[in-house]
C-alpha positions as CSV (number, residue, x, y, z in Angstrom):
1,M,0.0,0.0,0.0
2,K,1.5,3.3,-1.1
3,T,0.8,6.3,1.0
4,N,0.5,9.9,-0.2
5,A,3.2,11.2,2.2
6,R,6.8,12.2,2.0
7,P,9.5,11.3,4.6
8,V,11.4,14.0,6.4
9,V,14.5,13.0,8.3
10,I,14.4,14.6,11.8
11,W,17.4,13.1,13.4
12,K,20.4,11.1,11.9
13,K,23.2,9.7,14.0
14,T,26.2,7.6,12.9
15,Y,27.8,5.1,15.1
16,D,31.2,3.6,14.4
17,T,31.7,0.6,16.7
18,V,34.8,-1.6,17.0
19,T,34.3,-5.2,18.0
20,K,36.9,-7.9,18.5
21,D,35.3,-10.4,16.2
22,E,34.1,-8.3,13.2
23,G,36.4,-5.3,13.3
24,K,34.9,-1.9,12.6
25,R,31.2,-1.7,12.0
26,H,29.4,1.4,10.7
27,E,25.7,2.0,11.8
28,V,23.4,4.8,10.9
29,K,20.2,5.4,12.8
30,T,17.6,7.8,11.5
31,V,14.3,9.0,12.9
32,Q,11.8,9.9,10.1
33,C,8.5,11.6,10.2
34,F,6.0,11.3,7.3
35,L,4.3,14.5,6.3
36,P,1.3,14.5,4.0
37,N,1.4,16.3,0.7
38,I,-0.2,19.7,1.1
39,N,-2.1,21.4,-1.7
40,V,-0.7,24.9,-2.0
41,K,-4.1,26.5,-2.9
42,V,-5.8,25.0,0.1
43,F,-2.9,26.2,2.4
44,L,-3.1,29.7,1.0
45,K,-6.9,29.8,1.4
46,A,-6.6,28.6,5.0
47,L,-3.9,31.3,5.7
48,N,-6.2,33.9,4.2
49,V,-9.0,32.9,6.5
50,F,-6.7,32.9,9.5
51,M,-5.5,36.4,8.7
52,L,-9.1,37.6,8.4
53,I,-9.9,36.2,11.8
54,L,-6.9,38.0,13.3
55,L,-8.0,41.2,11.6
56,I,-11.5,40.8,13.2
57,I,-9.9,40.2,16.6
58,A,-7.8,43.4,16.1
59,I,-11.0,45.3,15.4
60,L,-12.8,44.0,18.5
61,T,-9.8,44.9,20.8
62,N,-9.4,48.4,19.3
63,K,-5.9,47.6,18.0
64,I,-6.9,48.1,14.4
65,K,-4.6,51.1,13.9
66,E,-1.6,49.0,14.7
67,A,-2.6,45.9,12.9
68,A,-4.3,47.1,9.8
69,P,-1.2,48.1,7.7
70,I,0.5,44.8,8.5
71,M,-2.6,42.7,7.8
72,T,-3.4,44.6,4.6
73,F,0.1,44.0,3.3
74,I,0.0,40.2,4.1
75,L,-3.5,39.8,2.6
76,E,-2.4,41.6,-0.6
77,Q,0.6,39.2,-1.0
78,L,-1.7,36.2,-0.7
79,H,-3.9,37.2,-3.6
């Protein structure tokens, strides 16, 4: 069964061990995390909605004068 995910190596450690019987042995241990493939359009739409929610919160807390220029710039870049 093939999954629709891509592996990402989080941690990689190399061990060089010396044993009497076998000589030098090289071991590599990795920890991987599988991340799903993300559709860029869906991600940008979700980010747009998140920014609009933050803008509404800024309006409700009377911080609109500080937040409006930053939010406007970011929302313009998302379109």
